[in-house]
py3Dmol code that shows the C-alpha trace and the ligand (Angstrom):
import py3Dmol

protein = """\
ATOM      1  CA  UNK A   1     224.016 112.073 157.877  1.00  0.00           C
ATOM      2  CA  UNK A   2     222.696 110.808 161.176  1.00  0.00           C
ATOM      3  CA  UNK A   3     222.678 107.128 162.447  1.00  0.00           C
ATOM      4  CA  UNK A   4     219.996 106.338 164.872  1.00  0.00           C
ATOM      5  CA  UNK A   5     218.693 103.190 166.408  1.00  0.00           C
ATOM      6  CA  UNK A   6     215.722 105.036 168.055  1.00  0.00           C
ATOM      7  CA  UNK A   7     212.090 104.580 166.770  1.00  0.00           C
ATOM      8  CA  UNK A   8     211.171 107.705 168.582  1.00  0.00           C
ATOM      9  CA  UNK A   9     213.907 109.831 167.296  1.00  0.00           C
ATOM     10  CA  UNK A  10     213.595 108.829 163.752  1.00  0.00           C
ATOM     11  CA  UNK A  11     209.855 109.201 163.677  1.00  0.00           C
ATOM     12  CA  UNK A  12     210.241 112.774 165.316  1.00  0.00           C
ATOM     13  CA  UNK A  13     212.829 113.714 162.638  1.00  0.00           C
ATOM     14  CA  UNK A  14     210.698 112.485 159.677  1.00  0.00           C
ATOM     15  CA  UNK A  15     207.565 114.051 160.975  1.00  0.00           C
ATOM     16  CA  UNK A  16     209.538 117.390 161.402  1.00  0.00           C
ATOM     17  CA  UNK A  17     210.572 117.116 157.720  1.00  0.00           C
ATOM     18  CA  UNK A  18     207.071 116.362 156.663  1.00  0.00           C
ATOM     19  CA  UNK A  19     205.939 119.336 158.619  1.00  0.00           C
ATOM     20  CA  UNK A  20     208.185 121.511 156.677  1.00  0.00           C
ATOM     21  CA  UNK A  21     206.695 120.292 153.403  1.00  0.00           C
ATOM     22  CA  UNK A  22     209.690 118.066 152.460  1.00  0.00           C
ATOM     23  CA  UNK A  23     209.308 114.795 150.526  1.00  0.00           C
ATOM     24  CA  UNK A  24     210.714 111.842 152.214  1.00  0.00           C
ATOM     25  CA  UNK A  25     212.093 108.787 150.495  1.00  0.00           C
ATOM     26  CA  UNK A  26     212.568 105.299 152.321  1.00  0.00           C
ATOM     27  CA  UNK A  27     214.990 102.627 151.244  1.00  0.00           C
ATOM     28  CA  UNK A  28     214.517  99.562 153.464  1.00  0.00           C
ATOM     29  CA  UNK A  29     217.480  97.208 153.617  1.00  0.00           C
ATOM     30  CA  UNK A  30     219.038  94.507 155.632  1.00  0.00           C
ATOM     31  CA  UNK A  31     222.379  96.127 155.120  1.00  0.00           C
ATOM     32  CA  UNK A  32     225.573  94.788 153.502  1.00  0.00           C
ATOM     33  CA  UNK A  33     224.943  97.312 150.704  1.00  0.00           C
ATOM     34  CA  UNK A  34     225.859  96.559 147.143  1.00  0.00           C
ATOM     35  CA  UNK A  35     225.315  98.510 143.948  1.00  0.00           C
ATOM     36  CA  UNK A  36     221.689  97.222 143.795  1.00  0.00           C
ATOM     37  CA  UNK A  37     220.928  99.296 147.008  1.00  0.00           C
ATOM     38  CA  UNK A  38     223.033 102.230 145.799  1.00  0.00           C
ATOM     39  CA  UNK A  39     220.761 102.416 142.901  1.00  0.00           C
ATOM     40  CA  UNK A  40     217.670 102.494 145.032  1.00  0.00           C
ATOM     41  CA  UNK A  41     219.263 105.241 147.397  1.00  0.00           C
ATOM     42  CA  UNK A  42     220.314 107.206 144.266  1.00  0.00           C
ATOM     43  CA  UNK A  43     216.856 107.106 142.867  1.00  0.00           C
ATOM     44  CA  UNK A  44     215.404 108.002 146.180  1.00  0.00           C
ATOM     45  CA  UNK A  45     217.709 111.049 146.336  1.00  0.00           C
ATOM     46  CA  UNK A  46     216.616 112.260 142.901  1.00  0.00           C
ATOM     47  CA  UNK A  47     212.918 112.021 143.656  1.00  0.00           C
ATOM     48  CA  UNK A  48     212.832 113.394 147.375  1.00  0.00           C
ATOM     49  CA  UNK A  49     214.133 116.088 149.419  1.00  0.00           C
ATOM     50  CA  UNK A  50     215.221 113.737 152.340  1.00  0.00           C
ATOM     51  CA  UNK A  51     216.310 110.065 152.169  1.00  0.00           C
ATOM     52  CA  UNK A  52     216.131 107.467 155.066  1.00  0.00           C
ATOM     53  CA  UNK A  53     217.939 104.158 154.634  1.00  0.00           C
ATOM     54  CA  UNK A  54     216.803 101.543 157.238  1.00  0.00           C
ATOM     55  CA  UNK A  55     219.352  98.872 158.062  1.00  0.00           C
ATOM     56  CA  UNK A  56     217.911  95.974 159.869  1.00  0.00           C
ATOM     57  CA  UNK A  57     218.569  92.334 159.648  1.00  0.00           C
ATOM     58  CA  UNK A  58     214.884  91.069 160.545  1.00  0.00           C
ATOM     59  CA  UNK A  59     214.981  87.841 162.377  1.00  0.00           C
ATOM     60  CA  UNK A  60     211.189  87.560 161.792  1.00  0.00           C
ATOM     61  CA  UNK A  61     211.800  86.837 157.939  1.00  0.00           C
ATOM     62  CA  UNK A  62     214.182  83.917 158.684  1.00  0.00           C
ATOM     63  CA  UNK A  63     213.225  80.411 159.074  1.00  0.00           C
ATOM     64  CA  UNK A  64     214.755  78.285 161.688  1.00  0.00           C
ATOM     65  CA  UNK A  65     217.434  76.674 159.493  1.00  0.00           C
ATOM     66  CA  UNK A  66     218.303  79.803 157.585  1.00  0.00           C
ATOM     67  CA  UNK A  67     221.245  82.223 157.516  1.00  0.00           C
ATOM     68  CA  UNK A  68     220.178  84.711 160.176  1.00  0.00           C
ATOM     69  CA  UNK A  69     223.243  84.274 162.249  1.00  0.00           C
ATOM     70  CA  UNK A  70     225.789  84.336 159.303  1.00  0.00           C
ATOM     71  CA  UNK A  71     224.018  86.992 157.269  1.00  0.00           C
ATOM     72  CA  UNK A  72     226.714  89.637 156.390  1.00  0.00           C
ATOM     73  CA  UNK A  73     226.702  92.801 158.474  1.00  0.00           C
ATOM     74  CA  UNK A  74     229.097  95.780 158.229  1.00  0.00           C
ATOM     75  CA  UNK A  75     227.568  99.027 159.514  1.00  0.00           C
ATOM     76  CA  UNK A  76     230.602 101.076 159.003  1.00  0.00           C
ATOM     77  CA  UNK A  77     230.936 100.144 155.365  1.00  0.00           C
ATOM     78  CA  UNK A  78     227.286 100.545 154.892  1.00  0.00           C
ATOM     79  CA  UNK A  79     227.344 104.093 156.489  1.00  0.00           C
ATOM     80  CA  UNK A  80     230.129 105.090 154.090  1.00  0.00           C
ATOM     81  CA  UNK A  81     227.965 103.985 151.125  1.00  0.00           C
ATOM     82  CA  UNK A  82     224.965 105.736 152.387  1.00  0.00           C
ATOM     83  CA  UNK A  83     226.722 109.027 153.119  1.00  0.00           C
ATOM     84  CA  UNK A  84     228.436 108.737 149.408  1.00  0.00           C
ATOM     85  CA  UNK A  85     224.936 108.187 147.897  1.00  0.00           C
ATOM     86  CA  UNK A  86     223.595 111.360 149.887  1.00  0.00           C
ATOM     87  CA  UNK A  87     221.278 109.696 152.369  1.00  0.00           C
ATOM     88  CA  UNK A  88     220.277 111.866 155.222  1.00  0.00           C
ATOM     89  CA  UNK A  89     219.437 109.400 157.857  1.00  0.00           C
ATOM     90  CA  UNK A  90     220.241 105.706 158.668  1.00  0.00           C
ATOM     91  CA  UNK A  91     217.597 104.018 160.973  1.00  0.00           C
ATOM     92  CA  UNK A  92     219.466 100.994 162.410  1.00  0.00           C
ATOM     93  CA  UNK A  93     217.574  99.573 165.396  1.00  0.00           C
ATOM     94  CA  UNK A  94     218.541  96.741 167.671  1.00  0.00           C
ATOM     95  CA  UNK A  95     216.313  93.739 167.468  1.00  0.00           C
ATOM     96  CA  UNK A  96     214.840  94.611 170.948  1.00  0.00           C
ATOM     97  CA  UNK A  97     213.883  98.168 169.700  1.00  0.00           C
ATOM     98  CA  UNK A  98     211.799  96.558 166.951  1.00  0.00           C
ATOM     99  CA  UNK A  99     210.286  93.631 168.712  1.00  0.00           C
ATOM    100  CA  UNK A 100     209.790  94.099 172.462  1.00  0.00           C
ATOM    101  CA  UNK A 101     209.539  91.137 174.954  1.00  0.00           C
ATOM    102  CA  UNK A 102     205.786  90.886 174.567  1.00  0.00           C
ATOM    103  CA  UNK A 103     205.630  91.419 170.755  1.00  0.00           C
ATOM    104  CA  UNK A 104     202.856  89.221 169.402  1.00  0.00           C
ATOM    105  CA  UNK A 105     201.239  90.964 166.239  1.00  0.00           C
ATOM    106  CA  UNK A 106     202.076  90.269 162.629  1.00  0.00           C
ATOM    107  CA  UNK A 107     200.944  91.106 159.042  1.00  0.00           C
ATOM    108  CA  UNK A 108     200.156  88.401 156.879  1.00  0.00           C
ATOM    109  CA  UNK A 109     198.199  87.698 153.435  1.00  0.00           C
ATOM    110  CA  UNK A 110     196.474  84.706 152.014  1.00  0.00           C
ATOM    111  CA  UNK A 111     197.654  83.882 148.554  1.00  0.00           C
ATOM    112  CA  UNK A 112     200.543  85.818 147.300  1.00  0.00           C
ATOM    113  CA  UNK A 113     203.045  84.469 149.726  1.00  0.00           C
ATOM    114  CA  UNK A 114     202.224  80.786 149.269  1.00  0.00           C
ATOM    115  CA  UNK A 115     204.074  80.122 145.925  1.00  0.00           C
ATOM    116  CA  UNK A 116     207.716  80.656 144.793  1.00  0.00           C
ATOM    117  CA  UNK A 117     209.939  81.784 147.570  1.00  0.00           C
ATOM    118  CA  UNK A 118     206.850  81.367 150.098  1.00  0.00           C
ATOM    119  CA  UNK A 119     206.767  77.468 149.343  1.00  0.00           C
ATOM    120  CA  UNK A 120     210.223  76.893 150.590  1.00  0.00           C
ATOM    121  CA  UNK A 121     210.395  79.602 153.239  1.00  0.00           C
ATOM    122  CA  UNK A 122     206.930  79.550 154.779  1.00  0.00           C
ATOM    123  CA  UNK A 123     207.396  82.347 157.458  1.00  0.00           C
ATOM    124  CA  UNK A 124     209.676  84.581 155.158  1.00  0.00           C
ATOM    125  CA  UNK A 125     206.741  86.832 153.750  1.00  0.00           C
ATOM    126  CA  UNK A 126     204.987  87.191 156.976  1.00  0.00           C
ATOM    127  CA  UNK A 127     208.202  88.494 158.437  1.00  0.00           C
ATOM    128  CA  UNK A 128     208.718  90.965 155.529  1.00  0.00           C
ATOM    129  CA  UNK A 129     205.257  92.291 155.704  1.00  0.00           C
ATOM    130  CA  UNK A 130     205.384  92.829 159.312  1.00  0.00           C
ATOM    131  CA  UNK A 131     208.716  94.554 159.431  1.00  0.00           C
ATOM    132  CA  UNK A 132     207.835  96.701 156.252  1.00  0.00           C
ATOM    133  CA  UNK A 133     204.570  97.806 157.916  1.00  0.00           C
ATOM    134  CA  UNK A 134     206.470  98.574 161.079  1.00  0.00           C
ATOM    135  CA  UNK A 135     208.959 100.661 159.107  1.00  0.00           C
ATOM    136  CA  UNK A 136     206.169 102.532 157.201  1.00  0.00           C
ATOM    137  CA  UNK A 137     204.607 103.378 160.563  1.00  0.00           C
ATOM    138  CA  UNK A 138     207.979 104.697 162.111  1.00  0.00           C
ATOM    139  CA  UNK A 139     209.155 106.345 158.973  1.00  0.00           C
ATOM    140  CA  UNK A 140     205.959 107.968 157.260  1.00  0.00           C
ATOM    141  CA  UNK A 141     207.785 108.468 153.957  1.00  0.00           C
ATOM    142  CA  UNK A 142     206.204 109.540 150.667  1.00  0.00           C
ATOM    143  CA  UNK A 143     207.825 106.892 148.721  1.00  0.00           C
ATOM    144  CA  UNK A 144     209.581 103.498 149.387  1.00  0.00           C
ATOM    145  CA  UNK A 145     212.093 101.982 147.069  1.00  0.00           C
ATOM    146  CA  UNK A 146     212.459  98.229 146.465  1.00  0.00           C
ATOM    147  CA  UNK A 147     214.550  96.163 143.965  1.00  0.00           C
ATOM    148  CA  UNK A 148     212.851  94.050 141.350  1.00  0.00           C
ATOM    149  CA  UNK A 149     215.188  91.207 142.134  1.00  0.00           C
ATOM    150  CA  UNK A 150     212.811  90.344 144.948  1.00  0.00           C
ATOM    151  CA  UNK A 151     209.848  90.388 142.691  1.00  0.00           C
ATOM    152  CA  UNK A 152     207.446  88.506 144.780  1.00  0.00           C
ATOM    153  CA  UNK A 153     208.307  90.736 147.722  1.00  0.00           C
ATOM    154  CA  UNK A 154     207.706  93.685 145.445  1.00  0.00           C
ATOM    155  CA  UNK A 155     204.457  92.309 144.403  1.00  0.00           C
ATOM    156  CA  UNK A 156     203.387  91.417 147.994  1.00  0.00           C
ATOM    157  CA  UNK A 157     204.211  94.895 149.328  1.00  0.00           C
ATOM    158  CA  UNK A 158     202.408  96.694 146.592  1.00  0.00           C
ATOM    159  CA  UNK A 159     199.253  94.529 147.438  1.00  0.00           C
ATOM    160  CA  UNK A 160     199.659  95.087 151.147  1.00  0.00           C
ATOM    161  CA  UNK A 161     199.839  98.799 150.700  1.00  0.00           C
ATOM    162  CA  UNK A 162     196.746  98.730 148.572  1.00  0.00           C
ATOM    163  CA  UNK A 163     194.740  96.375 150.877  1.00  0.00           C
ATOM    164  CA  UNK A 164     195.894  98.034 153.982  1.00  0.00           C
ATOM    165  CA  UNK A 165     195.585 101.726 152.884  1.00  0.00           C
ATOM    166  CA  UNK A 166     199.123 102.693 153.589  1.00  0.00           C
ATOM    167  CA  UNK A 167     199.699 106.187 152.407  1.00  0.00           C
ATOM    168  CA  UNK A 168     203.020 105.681 150.574  1.00  0.00           C
ATOM    169  CA  UNK A 169     204.032 105.116 147.026  1.00  0.00           C
ATOM    170  CA  UNK A 170     205.927 101.939 146.243  1.00  0.00           C
ATOM    171  CA  UNK A 171     208.528 102.198 143.614  1.00  0.00           C
ATOM    172  CA  UNK A 172     210.111  99.160 141.992  1.00  0.00           C
ATOM    173  CA  UNK A 173     213.664  99.502 140.706  1.00  0.00           C
ATOM    174  CA  UNK A 174     215.513  97.436 138.028  1.00  0.00           C
ATOM    175  CA  UNK A 175     217.908  94.602 138.964  1.00  0.00           C
ATOM    176  CA  UNK A 176     221.526  95.707 139.009  1.00  0.00           C
ATOM    177  CA  UNK A 177     223.887  92.988 137.541  1.00  0.00           C
ATOM    178  CA  UNK A 178     227.474  92.202 137.556  1.00  0.00           C
ATOM    179  CA  UNK A 179     229.269  92.516 134.139  1.00  0.00           C
ATOM    180  CA  UNK A 180     228.679  88.826 133.274  1.00  0.00           C
ATOM    181  CA  UNK A 181     224.948  89.291 134.024  1.00  0.00           C
ATOM    182  CA  UNK A 182     224.746  87.734 137.674  1.00  0.00           C
ATOM    183  CA  UNK A 183     222.177  89.648 139.739  1.00  0.00           C
ATOM    184  CA  UNK A 184     223.850  91.618 142.453  1.00  0.00           C
ATOM    185  CA  UNK A 185     222.947  90.217 145.901  1.00  0.00           C
ATOM    186  CA  UNK A 186     224.445  90.347 149.404  1.00  0.00           C
ATOM    187  CA  UNK A 187     224.444  86.630 149.443  1.00  0.00           C
ATOM    188  CA  UNK A 188     226.732  86.456 146.329  1.00  0.00           C
ATOM    189  CA  UNK A 189     229.605  86.445 148.946  1.00  0.00           C
ATOM    190  CA  UNK A 190     228.666  82.956 149.861  1.00  0.00           C
ATOM    191  CA  UNK A 191     229.731  81.548 146.498  1.00  0.00           C
ATOM    192  CA  UNK A 192     232.987  79.672 145.883  1.00  0.00           C
ATOM    193  CA  UNK A 193     234.936  80.653 142.800  1.00  0.00           C
ATOM    194  CA  UNK A 194     233.583  77.764 140.905  1.00  0.00           C
ATOM    195  CA  UNK A 195     229.838  78.369 141.878  1.00  0.00           C
ATOM    196  CA  UNK A 196     230.374  82.121 141.075  1.00  0.00           C
ATOM    197  CA  UNK A 197     231.468  81.141 137.498  1.00  0.00           C
ATOM    198  CA  UNK A 198     228.476  78.800 137.084  1.00  0.00           C
ATOM    199  CA  UNK A 199     225.861  81.079 138.605  1.00  0.00           C
ATOM    200  CA  UNK A 200     225.829  83.105 135.221  1.00  0.00           C
ATOM    201  CA  UNK A 201     223.701  80.353 133.893  1.00  0.00           C
ATOM    202  CA  UNK A 202     220.724  82.001 135.692  1.00  0.00           C
ATOM    203  CA  UNK A 203     220.668  85.279 133.769  1.00  0.00           C
ATOM    204  CA  UNK A 204     221.557  83.281 130.406  1.00  0.00           C
ATOM    205  CA  UNK A 205     218.598  81.014 131.017  1.00  0.00           C
ATOM    206  CA  UNK A 206     216.267  84.040 131.408  1.00  0.00           C
ATOM    207  CA  UNK A 207     217.845  85.726 128.369  1.00  0.00           C
ATOM    208  CA  UNK A 208     217.289  82.645 126.228  1.00  0.00           C
ATOM    209  CA  UNK A 209     213.559  82.525 127.536  1.00  0.00           C
ATOM    210  CA  UNK A 210     212.952  86.222 126.665  1.00  0.00           C
ATOM    211  CA  UNK A 211     214.316  85.702 123.058  1.00  0.00           C
ATOM    212  CA  UNK A 212     211.833  82.817 122.632  1.00  0.00           C
ATOM    213  CA  UNK A 213     208.995  84.882 123.964  1.00  0.00           C
ATOM    214  CA  UNK A 214     210.059  87.896 121.731  1.00  0.00           C
ATOM    215  CA  UNK A 215     210.102  85.266 118.789  1.00  0.00           C
ATOM    216  CA  UNK A 216     206.405  84.422 119.616  1.00  0.00           C
ATOM    217  CA  UNK A 217     206.459  81.545 122.145  1.00  0.00           C
ATOM    218  CA  UNK A 218     203.378  81.926 124.297  1.00  0.00           C
ATOM    219  CA  UNK A 219     203.442  78.588 126.041  1.00  0.00           C
ATOM    220  CA  UNK A 220     204.525  79.135 129.796  1.00  0.00           C
ATOM    221  CA  UNK A 221     205.242  75.387 130.372  1.00  0.00           C
ATOM    222  CA  UNK A 222     207.682  75.428 127.415  1.00  0.00           C
ATOM    223  CA  UNK A 223     209.366  78.561 128.690  1.00  0.00           C
ATOM    224  CA  UNK A 224     209.648  77.009 132.064  1.00  0.00           C
ATOM    225  CA  UNK A 225     211.187  73.809 130.748  1.00  0.00           C
ATOM    226  CA  UNK A 226     213.608  75.728 128.626  1.00  0.00           C
ATOM    227  CA  UNK A 227     214.914  77.422 131.634  1.00  0.00           C
ATOM    228  CA  UNK A 228     215.088  74.419 133.886  1.00  0.00           C
ATOM    229  CA  UNK A 229     216.990  72.515 131.058  1.00  0.00           C
ATOM    230  CA  UNK A 230     219.482  75.438 130.691  1.00  0.00           C
ATOM    231  CA  UNK A 231     220.259  75.608 134.410  1.00  0.00           C
ATOM    232  CA  UNK A 232     220.545  71.958 134.791  1.00  0.00           C
ATOM    233  CA  UNK A 233     223.507  72.256 132.375  1.00  0.00           C
ATOM    234  CA  UNK A 234     225.343  73.739 135.336  1.00  0.00           C
ATOM    235  CA  UNK A 235     226.692  70.810 137.522  1.00  0.00           C
ATOM    236  CA  UNK A 236     226.622  72.868 140.792  1.00  0.00           C
ATOM    237  CA  UNK A 237     223.046  74.345 140.313  1.00  0.00           C
ATOM    238  CA  UNK A 238     220.269  72.783 142.470  1.00  0.00           C
ATOM    239  CA  UNK A 239     216.808  74.344 141.391  1.00  0.00           C
ATOM    240  CA  UNK A 240     214.499  75.454 144.167  1.00  0.00           C
ATOM    241  CA  UNK A 241     211.977  76.721 141.764  1.00  0.00           C
ATOM    242  CA  UNK A 242     211.462  78.083 138.183  1.00  0.00           C
ATOM    243  CA  UNK A 243     207.864  79.441 137.747  1.00  0.00           C
ATOM    244  CA  UNK A 244     206.000  81.410 135.241  1.00  0.00           C
ATOM    245  CA  UNK A 245     203.307  83.339 137.060  1.00  0.00           C
ATOM    246  CA  UNK A 246     201.010  86.402 136.708  1.00  0.00           C
ATOM    247  CA  UNK A 247     202.677  89.311 138.318  1.00  0.00           C
ATOM    248  CA  UNK A 248     199.669  90.615 139.759  1.00  0.00           C
ATOM    249  CA  UNK A 249     198.672  87.681 141.985  1.00  0.00           C
ATOM    250  CA  UNK A 250     201.615  85.298 141.688  1.00  0.00           C
ATOM    251  CA  UNK A 251     199.429  82.511 140.357  1.00  0.00           C
ATOM    252  CA  UNK A 252     200.524  80.030 137.743  1.00  0.00           C
ATOM    253  CA  UNK A 253     199.623  80.808 134.095  1.00  0.00           C
ATOM    254  CA  UNK A 254     199.421  78.702 130.919  1.00  0.00           C
ATOM    255  CA  UNK A 255     199.853  81.562 128.354  1.00  0.00           C
ATOM    256  CA  UNK A 256     202.501  84.412 128.306  1.00  0.00           C
ATOM    257  CA  UNK A 257     199.970  87.398 128.318  1.00  0.00           C
ATOM    258  CA  UNK A 258     199.409  90.449 130.513  1.00  0.00           C
ATOM    259  CA  UNK A 259     201.810  91.220 133.363  1.00  0.00           C
ATOM    260  CA  UNK A 260     203.937  88.046 133.672  1.00  0.00           C
ATOM    261  CA  UNK A 261     206.782  87.244 136.153  1.00  0.00           C
ATOM    262  CA  UNK A 262     209.268  84.653 135.234  1.00  0.00           C
ATOM    263  CA  UNK A 263     211.133  83.771 138.461  1.00  0.00           C
ATOM    264  CA  UNK A 264     213.664  81.530 139.690  1.00  0.00           C
ATOM    265  CA  UNK A 265     215.515  80.437 142.865  1.00  0.00           C
ATOM    266  CA  UNK A 266     218.397  78.322 142.580  1.00  0.00           C
ATOM    267  CA  UNK A 267     220.995  77.010 145.028  1.00  0.00           C
ATOM    268  CA  UNK A 268     224.837  76.997 144.327  1.00  0.00           C
ATOM    269  CA  UNK A 269     226.261  75.431 147.501  1.00  0.00           C
ATOM    270  CA  UNK A 270     224.756  77.429 150.595  1.00  0.00           C
ATOM    271  CA  UNK A 271     223.764  80.454 148.329  1.00  0.00           C
ATOM    272  CA  UNK A 272     220.150  80.659 147.306  1.00  0.00           C
ATOM    273  CA  UNK A 273     220.183  82.995 144.365  1.00  0.00           C
ATOM    274  CA  UNK A 274     217.137  84.681 142.879  1.00  0.00           C
ATOM    275  CA  UNK A 275     216.588  86.219 139.462  1.00  0.00           C
ATOM    276  CA  UNK A 276     213.590  87.034 137.180  1.00  0.00           C
ATOM    277  CA  UNK A 277     212.132  88.868 134.321  1.00  0.00           C
ATOM    278  CA  UNK A 278     209.040  90.929 134.481  1.00  0.00           C
ATOM    279  CA  UNK A 279     206.942  91.279 131.501  1.00  0.00           C
ATOM    280  CA  UNK A 280     204.689  94.386 131.839  1.00  0.00           C
TER     281      UNK A 280
END
"""
ligand_1 = """\
10
PAF
O 214.703 93.195 150.706
C 215.079 93.184 151.996
O 216.369 93.361 151.987
C 214.218 92.855 153.130
O 213.348 91.870 152.844
C 213.459 94.065 153.460
C 212.561 94.590 152.569
C 214.523 95.159 154.019
C 212.704 93.761 154.803
O 213.474 93.231 155.736
"""
view = py3Dmol.view(width=600, height=400)
view.addModel(protein, "pdb")
view.setStyle({"model": 0}, {"cartoon": {"style": "trace"}})
view.addModel(ligand_1, "xyz")
view.setStyle({"model": 1}, {"stick": {}})
view.zoomTo()
view.show()
């Protein structure tokens, strides 16, 4: 496995693989890998001949008061995990390699990023779309793998690939959870013991909502209220949002029908945790 910080070297290698007729899978990450990322690498390994993992904490997707500086980083540990999962190449550029001194372009979209996480993180998805576009140009892979925990990100990237005609298949992979149901996240390390205990409420509230939907509840507002009420029983939870939207365009819906995303973001102390259910 090679670790490279160079755009030129990485692009050259991937192009060589492609010229040999090999299929390349890309797993974009910000590092501090956990089982969720491992499952993406593992799936990419099964479906491609070569696997590239990008590890880059992208400053452009962090707002001014967010956790860019404290975001956990551990390349040695990440490299071991990538090697163990059978990755062939880690692309780990410095910020200066990705964003030169005169950098001034970005990729943005109109409506999908406005709601949910976009409402409280206004520059976030512009940063995600820009860096993911750059990664797709640097690493002309056949497939790219993203976790469904970041469901809005997945919907936005799918839309971007369609709208801008990127020649890459986007694969969404299921959320990987701790034994008690908490979705795995690099930010879970920010939780105190008590916050960690209470954070299970997120998955539990979604479980209850899904049971109600399975029993025939179609009213999106009722589902939303049910989730809010349940989360508010955890004293340390501070809701950022709970929303029931169409998965296709991230717009609010009244009835549970078609492709639906039930998404939430909740603070426990400094940790902002996401969870969701996608009904397809
Ligand atoms: O999901 C992430 O880790 C990041 O948003 C991504 C897709 C790697 C872009 O920086």
